[in-house]
Structures are given as structure tokens and as C-alpha cells.
Steps between C-alpha positions, in 0.01 A plus 500: 500500500438635145558855625835413653602330171402794294694740723807285488496472130440869462809574704702258292381658176587851614845388616565307176378734231826684533725188434558419128760364259697712248683411187840649418649512156868431530791512267747405769322233699787413742582860578136584566449192709786592727368851544151353583643267752705773666181721515323194650233477235336149488589363156231260389603392153765553237490428128844532350372423148263805512702721733214533751510507881184469717510640848233494772431835667344586828342829391522812284797631696702200396399548137613860528833385646543262203448786252732728695783258451460517125308178434259484210205339672130452458238368742348165422149389582482271803182309534623272783324710764177488305533116470568490876199716578274279285647177632464583865130588507323311766456144361439204727517233225811320388588605143545247223852411388476775242480780752748647744430434859437802716724536798224372727434203282870431479528497885210270520640272232824457682334415826246269341782316299698435818192379680386276214846340455650470840713203393652701221488874603606726782409867497752742653458874555855638480407860583258780421480785258510871581122495509489183708413242233649149547803387299412139427733213387365158440713196551414202282666164553393146593579544873461874566532469876841328468840625408612247239821461303359685197612811307302811582347697208318830487276691258421862577284734300393861476772671688360780280131523582398590140649190348251228597539236230746300710253527789242317291752245375608420857136446603450270201821311593376453861179352361696271264735372774220428747223375268714280284714351778465125512362473145768674284834316552709809409307723753515234769873459453559873534293535805647186664864596443490885527418747774310751282419840629278746307423868575256600228460867629799673654371855474129485599476876579638588155270241339189645661614842402594392147852651531860398480592615849398384847284722718804711600583575130805266513595292200558176680731366228741797550497488880721199587853539627761478225741213490817487709397804715535744216188690605240380746242756385565557122158677441559730801197348683491294819428128429130453434311272751416262208872462422605464857244214528634338184866536604429338837306219331770420243796519744318272748473229228729333251339577163687356205324664211217760455347729248313825535235578237468843335309650201575755240760298304561140383833372617675293771738745671784356709747668743687726533272802458729748673828432311625379162732255689373140502416278789707187566201297381435687180492197275272323741259796514494514120391133493236566766366793303501294177304230679217748542523686164542189287163375610327831427509552121400865512786573740754283331436647153531852624621758243659710783686227706686199355326182611282705732762557771722781612751599763338767716770767459536426132140596461508793729669560841284537807589485866309347793339208323384188666701267274828674574432495874400135491815387316733710718351436849324161488576152379253541218500613140215713376395599149265776397236363263336775285212299355292752299553819310175641646513562873136446576330327203132422480393203709382323183869464396592312822440147356741577216760613753446181697546291186821684425650479847372169640775282368762768573399517862504120540838457322649785700389328825659179385824683436537522876597133502806561286849492644631349819269386782560312823530536871765596750477310828715389785623154549210445732255600226410845640431770236760780501495867416767497236644706211536346152789651315574450129864559425537804273150636571443762773135424550439282801191299576395359845325199627161511657622447866181312581530239225863535408421512127666722249426571135763673277392579149784409262550432123632160394872478569756405767520704822699503819243526783570572870257458786593698805321529836607662822632246738558231233787410273438627139474250223596559136393268210503511123155465348393471144159621393400283204346623178166388646535795734508386869704309742487415876765504762444456866767638725580344843715731711707391794464709810793733557675519833614815685870530443787748491723610218866507574657674209838618388610693186837415360686579176634241254824456701311437826563832665197654685332810352439772743279815510195338352140527601275204406122485462288188490162520326281398799186690564604758610863481377765394753817694501839411648849656497796286399779498765878513455505131414240535233241327726136578575210321669121512449299325759157341528388466133331232322673254269427589144605690185656843556697769330799671669607840382843625608582873476784733552319816606231542230685296240389143457795268486310186424165320543458132549196263514541202727307232693549498874465168684536437869748224444702716250493857639870599500560670164807673353406736224780527249541833344667480159608820342321537166710528185433787265370396162392846361544847653415837367539802728273688255750768398405453133285269293783327312384157627146546369293520187237769543183588316406864579709765677643289782815671633735542796454784753572570868215461734520583871876488477530159333553403135182378350340377176161649432230468228463875444816700586350830375160501665187292530439197286239528227147365474439160345864388486666160526868553582745213562850482640654159430846363571685500173677166567347187646616422856621153580370326812634163394699434816297712743268382769236718665545791262346838579475840353512800733496877443390825658199681354302820539197582294211731421229324293133556467358265759319195360531614141867534408749221594862404482562124486829324557512186285724209406510277197727230353440663160377844397137379521287318750589736785430398862401789730705499821348818659305809412488867619227757496412805705761711662817436707740791470768367732737209408371158595692168475341215303595138446329239277576130462630364167485144637281380205788600270782336694730306265383696200578838344267801516428844378372761745276790409312784651184608320298819553136486390281817519146562399329778322478756774705648787875452493780542762872487556543119442749269681865531605723191529831465679758227576346219295656174619451135407669256733472148634693209648740292295378149434832347603515691829575251776342560844671236719252313712201597280421171333162582351612842364244713674763729661392378845714258705291290736457156647332377180827548316666264751223252453548519115870417552422203726252358248766541235753319719285190513437489123161673460427768244378770739443792259417358157294798406806734552805284421443125448793263563777519424525849651657784299846627595332813653269285717791285610711802587209661698468176700872430562526768766808339658690481173565125546387428144265247650139556594428333838324548837774742617388747233146471626609554861705816399184640346319442827789667690493790262134562605577502873837686506473841341877543497585174326588491134541196283854398393365549147443867596855535642403411856694272725444123505287391795676239705272209599614208730618172357258219557518131419203258487496170696254222555358533846258214513332229306141516622264205467261591213291321239799535270872540556567833663783724611502816712758752387627803700759771465818544714539746672132527592290807426739612232314435181413820311429343172516153348436318168559134436432213259468135576690276255475292298181645357215291368586200719232541762164314512416719799653832616387752750701783639379692813672808629460563866512857646446702174230714651355754245819528290493425127610156374478307170494129435508316169427126562580410141857625523515429873604855578428721792589865570438738791619846605445667842356849528797637687583258781661159537282197597557151638351313203465124476392299204321166512536301183288183440579296207481165329766412246701204386812712514739400778670840508338842481668843497362826622674779301445813703587871517465652851571871544679509159732200568462168322515147644396141443338280770497123424187331628504124557244281674566131567131433526420675173472174299451240775131525538324241283153601597360769280415806703134596554371779281194712575241719327604857560489844339781735604516877522620656173840669499567787476181648660419779432636460146539691170436354253642142544452255787551135562229264640601171648283205603541141612306188389476160684530309168530562132151621412292771329513852652347830408625843608277805423546875567191702616422871578324616808166459332566133447547545123735261345797689338736219394532126518871474579510121480270212426660159455695214660780597742762288675490382857663748743581868447406668176553867407335743256567855409242776426576817309206702631293471182154368435395233255528738203851604600390844624690628802286527817491807726618520854277327748426189701454171321425143605647176366330167552643140462257215434624139488384159619176646633678750723509881471729758647529870429723795596516880457770700325558866419608640168649850564619711204 
């Protein structure tokens, strides 16, 4: 046994004596760093204040290569391998807390901890090293065998084997979490509510050898794929087995936050490492880094790094780092914690390191509970595999499909959050994260049905647009050609949120986001020709104010504006090209900027940004360019956030200290949008799509509801009225709603408001067919001739004179209708066919004469209603306890709820969610005998709008209870 150990250690020593660090004196740090990265040297540390760069070298040949490229370098002593040799002598005893564990003792410790605390710990081997050592990760939580609704957190240490301080800190943390659980409230709370994973030693082979690299000589923190497919092997090596194991482990789980511990510096280093551009969560990452550094006084008071934190690339650019890969390819966010200026300090210093880092480690773990947390489940309560999307942020997170929980780190503020799962209707809500730091929202998604999309593309005058190809963002995308009538069909897709892109050849004509429902799947996409707000063909720079030598040239046969007309741009420049005059978007909807561009920029170091601002400061970056694209490419960026305002546009070239190139060429710069006052007839909600929902909005308006208060509250604007009055009658009625339905079914039909011919509908009169025997007075009304009603709206007068009124429409089927019992109004429009409708009206009123004022198929009439028995009954009719189905149902956001009481008495009506949680007490008091009616606006007790989903309402009165189900669909 001892002989084998000695031979193994001798081999390691021989192989490692050649690896060593070297220090480079640099007067041009950024230029030298780029050269070192291009030559694939492993940069270990950078001090900008002293102008020194430390690299780790495999052997003398690499040192010679360093000198050959003109670097002033000197070898540094590296005692790590001696420390490793001393540490890994054959020792069977456990060390004290003031000694490093050997690799054997570490493996035994991990196994013993899992065995000693089976109710808290679960040991998992995620892979093996090159030399066959296990890669251990210890799970610590109150129910380690279960998959609970808790955020997942991870600490990793010693990806560089010669940086073992974090290794010891993680071991001490494991002991703290297990030994103090149940006695320390803070520790208990962390373990009970967090799924904690700890990997103290990620590079066991390097640790045993006392070297930075793994046993293959690979720097594991330069070996990960770069973000967004830029380079899968940035260091030129295949992925190391240790990294393959970690990538598999991370992608199989849903880690929210992690940190990987290093040594050799004292700073919390957040992404990106590979690029000076910032992540979408830059502000959040800064707060996470500060959470660690602010609790470590030595780190926070650094003379090198303000507040002890730094952006990775701002310190020095590297490629292939774990934190970059984690942010780009997983749900998680990872920060590199450099926790000591000495890589492998004496073991006697470890208690001091623990005292410095203990609070930082605990606070950083607690940071995982910031932001938005909750679940995504089906109406039946099943957990769903869903995406959580934050509007304006490209980073997605996913639920744990086994538990349905999600955890999205967010700073305090208000966010638009969407939950989307395949086979379910998406749900979007507005959520506010309070100053305290966290909020919860549980999504309940309704199952989507398989349906078809029947689409048509028309222009603003109603004429079909031909020659288009459309693409729907299914997985994979579904493509269809538009026929001569502008029509296309896409079959067998789920209901849900989609984006349609329409192209003429390779040119995108428009894109449109929309929700597809099985009951509303005929859509007319209205193409409105954008109006030009600003246009520069780039023949000169007269529209621009330039800093630097921007000028006009010809590039690939087209006029162009470029940053450097006479050659390459210079090093360390900041050149701007700004519109001289501010551009008004005051009356423009959906503004965009588009242009053609070609460029040659040093990849990842030199950038051109296109930006917008309402002043000449506080610029918002719309897009960025780096690398090389020598041929013209079209680009378009939304200016939606500036709609209704005025903006400046600028292009800014930023270069670093070393390597320059030709720069950027710009052609045909155009700002365009849609005029605010543009009327699309039939499009009542202004989304540039005509669909059945627009007809439904019109019917709700006909009976006196306020159907789109968030867009245009009553009274409607002149533009809204004009969009709805498709028959030019100067009256909004059920015929307008029917014509919208007809427009969806007949691809050749155009509204009269678009210049089309008036649609002739048969004349129908209403008559009383019968007076059925009911609890109250009743009449049955029909139309003559039969089966000729295409649309109808009516009102029963005089209003307010009924102690009981109920209107039942017979034969409606699935068509849309609206009923307002307060105004005694009803409206209905068929989808594209006549029906034999009948209406049964039950009423109780002292009035001797009633009148039904109606409009059938666009023609008005009055039907007198008289009933000799209406006031002859002296006996009061019997009333019952009953809760009726709400109307409309589904609804958005308003609905009416009716109920009946046998006597004047107390009644309580409460709204609940699927979990049985009370959301709102709609009524609690004394109500009259007979029918009563309430209205609900879809808000909870605090007035907050509720999301789409299934809800229950319960009526309690006189010892009786009834409940019903309703659907809020936004």
C-alpha cells in the first residue's frame, strides 16, 4: 500500500515540476491580455494598478513561447505542489479544523456526513475525474429524498486544484449546516427552505497534484463552451470529463444561484467574462456580488476593486469560464468568488478565512430567496414544465417539472411575467417585488386544445395581400404560403401564444404576436403600410453630428456612412454619430428603426452600438455589433418604448487598446411607424388583427358594458367608433358585429366602410308566439320569416320597472351574445349563418304595457307586449334559494352573478381560487326576496387584477350553500 502511494506521488511530482506561474510586466494590459488569450495562455490574475499579469504555464516550452512573443516575464515560485506532496502523505486520522483534508479524508468525510445525517443529506457522484476519482456533490435540505418547492443553490470550489481555501470553507459550511440544524434558527430556516448543494472539490486530480490544471493539463475554467454558440472549444481542447459531468449535472436541475470559489485575488467577479457587453441581469448580479463582498470586510475594502466586486471582462477578459456558461446555458446565475490573495495559504490561516467568509456564504445563500417564486400547475393541480418569461429580459427560467416550482431572481420593481407551457394557454400577470425583496405568484394554466389557424392577410382597404410566405414559431417552425385570396391555414397546433412572421422573399413584411383560441381561430392580419418619419439614404452626413472622421463612401455599390472612410479605426477611440435634430414620434405607434449594415470589428473587444435617447444623455442601447460581417445585412430594432415622444438616434464605435479594423458601414437608415389615428375597420381593440373577439367587444358595447376600459373607456373615441361602424350607419349595433363575423368567413367581402358593397340581409319582424305557463308572466318571441335572423339586439322598456326579469335565448349555440340585466339589453350576432332564434322573457312588473325595441338584421322595430294576467294574480309567487351561472362565461374582466333568495335575508357571496383560498367577498349583507344581481370586475380584495384561470363562487344564506365554477380568460 505504502509503495503504491509513493510511486503515485513520485509520478505526480515529476509531471508537475514543469508547471509553474510567471509574472508579466505590462504597460498595455488590455493589449497584452488579448494577445495572451489568442495564444491560449491561461491568465491567472491581473493587477491594473501595478501593471502585472500572472499566467500559469505548463512547461518551459510555454515560457519560451511567452518570451518569443516579446513579453517581459519572470518565473514565480510555486509551492502548491510541495504543499500537496506534504498533505497527501499516508494519514489515516482526521485532521483538526485547522488542517486541509487529504483527498482520501475528504471522500470519507463526504460519505460519513451523508450516512450520519440521512434526514438532511444525500451524497451524489456526478462523474469521475481523468484519474478516476469521484466528483461528489452533497445535497443538504430537510427532506433530501423529496423534490420540494424550494430554490436550488450550489457552491463549487477548487475548479483550480491549487486554490483550496474554498474547499476548506465548503467543508466547514457542511459541518455548520448539519451540526447546527435544529438549534440555530437561521441555519434551520435555510436548510428547511432551500435545496443546498455543495461540491467542495471539483478538481481532485489537480488538488492531489498541487496544480491549476486537471490531469490532462486542461484549465477547467477555460474549457466551457462560450455563450450563444460563439466557440464550443475556446481553449482548443475537448471538454474535460470533469466539465462534462458538471454541465450534465447543472442542465438536469434548476439551479437559481451559485458561486465557485477561487484563490489568488480578493473580489466577487460577476459575468460576463468573455465580453465587455453586460448581461440582461447586470444590476441584479451586482447586488448578488455585493451581498457577498459587503459581509467580508477585507474584500469590501479592497484597494483594487471598488466595494470588492468587479465585472469579469472589466477586470480581464477570459473565455470558457464556468460562470459565463452557467448564465448563458442554464437557468442559474453564477459568480466567481476570489476569497484570498494567496492561492494555498498555510492551514493555520484557515480559521481566519472562515471568520471572514462565514457570514458572506450564509447571506449569499439567503439571496436565492429574493425575487419571484411560485408554481405553475394545471387546473387539476399537476405540476407543469413551463417557461417563466420576464418582459424585456431575454433570460428564461424554467419550472422543476416534478414539483412545478419556479424561482426567478429579481430586484424590487414591477414586472410583466408570463408562464408558458406546451399544451397549455399562456398566462401573463403584472407582479411587484416589494422592497423587502420577494413575492410569490402561483400560475394555474388551462389546458390548450388542438386547433387550426385560419388566417388571411389584408391591407387597410380590405384587399387581400398575395405573394407572402408566413412562418409560425412552433417547434419546429411551421411555414405556409399565402394564396391568391391572402389566405393560409396551419393545422393541428395547440392553443396558445404565437408569433407570425410574413415575408416577401427574404424581406420581412411584418411580425405579429397573438393568442390562438379554439373558439376564435379565424384571424385577419391587417397590414398597414408604415409611414416614414426619418430617412437617410446615407449619401452624406448632413443629417448627423459626428465626433471623429465619420463620412460618406460607396461600399459594395451602395452609398454608406462609415466611421473611418480612409482606413481602419484607431485604438482606444469613442466615436459617435448622432442625429442633429430630434425626431418626433408624437403621433406614431409601433415605431422602428431599420438600416443595412456591414462591419469588420475586433470580435468581443470593439463594438458599435445603436442607441436612442429622449435627450443627448441617458442612452438606451437597441443593438450591438462586433466581429465581422462583410456583406450587407438588414436590421430592425423596436422604438416602442419611445412611442409618443421625441428621440435622438446615435451610433457609437468603441475600440480598445489593441487591434483595429475597418469599422462599420451603414446604409438606408429609416425610422417608420404607424399613425396613431390610422383606422383599421373591424379592429376594435387596435391590435391589427380582426377576429371574433372584436365582434364580441362590439356586442358588449351594444348592451351598455365598457368592454375595453384599459384601451378606450366609454365613451369611445371617434377613431374607435369609426373602426366599429363598419356599415357606415353611424350607429353601433349587432349588424356591425355580424359583418365582422362575415368578414372572417368570406375572404372576398369588404366592409362598406372600406368601399365594399352593402350586404343585403332579409327583413324580419318579431312576434309573440306563445305565453307559456311559468312562475312569472312569460312570453315566447320568434322571428318571421323563420331561420332568417343573422343578428339582433333589443331592449325591454320601460327600464327599471321590473321586480323580476329573465331573458332566455333559445338556439344560440356557441355564438357570442351579451346581456345587460340592468339596462334590459340583449345583443347577438351569428358567425355567418342565419338561425331560427326564439326568446323567452319572464317578468314581473306593475306596468300594463311593455315594449321590445329591437333591431334585427339592421332594421328597427317595436313589439308591444301585453299580458292580461300580468297583474291579476294576488298570491305572491314562490321564490327559491338558487345561485345561477355567471354571464358572460368565460369573461374578461367583468361578469355578472345572479342569485335568488326565498325571503329578505342575509346572504354572503365569496370568490375562491382552485386552492380554496378566499380572494374576495363580493357581498355580505341583507338582500331582497327574489332575484338579486352582483357584478365582479375580476379583482381580488386589494383591487389587484387576477390572472386567467378557473375560479369558484359560493353563496351562503339561511343555512344553505351553493357554489359554481367560472373561467376568467384574458
